[in-house]
C-alpha positions, 0 to 999 in steps of 0.5 A, spaced: 682 778 421 675 777 421 674 786 421 679 785 415 675 780 412 668 784 413 672 791 410 674 787 404 667 784 403 664 791 404 669 794 399 667 789 394 659 791 395 661 798 395 665 797 388 659 793 385 654 799 385 654 803 379 652 810 377 649 808 370 645 803 367 647 799 362 643 803 357 646 809 359 653 806 358 651 804 351 648 811 350 654 815 352 658 810 348 654 811 342 656 819 343 664 817 344 663 814 336 661 821 334 665 826 340 673 825 342 672 820 349 675 825 353 670 830 352 665 825 352 667 822 359 669 829 362 661 830 360 658 825 364 662 825 369 667 819 369 674 817 367 677 815 360 679 808 363 671 808 365 669 809 357 673 804 355 672 799 359 664 800 357 667 799 351 670 793 352 664 790 355 658 794 351 662 796 345 657 792 340 651 793 343 645 798 342 640 800 346 635 795 342 640 789 343 639 790 350 632 791 351 631 784 347 637 781 352 634 784 359 627 782 356 630 775 355 631 774 362 
């Protein structure tokens, strides 16, 4: 039981890590606005679903919004 809890906790921690910063995600989303989603996803080594998830989270943001948001915290 304790080992299961430890294993699930380490999996959650591993899932929190990301290969891309918020700025990189927004840049990729702007690329996806101009080119087919699948093409952009393959170019950056992520799935279409990942890019759609980013769009849901960061879709309306641009680089200056992120700069302003990070400077406020």
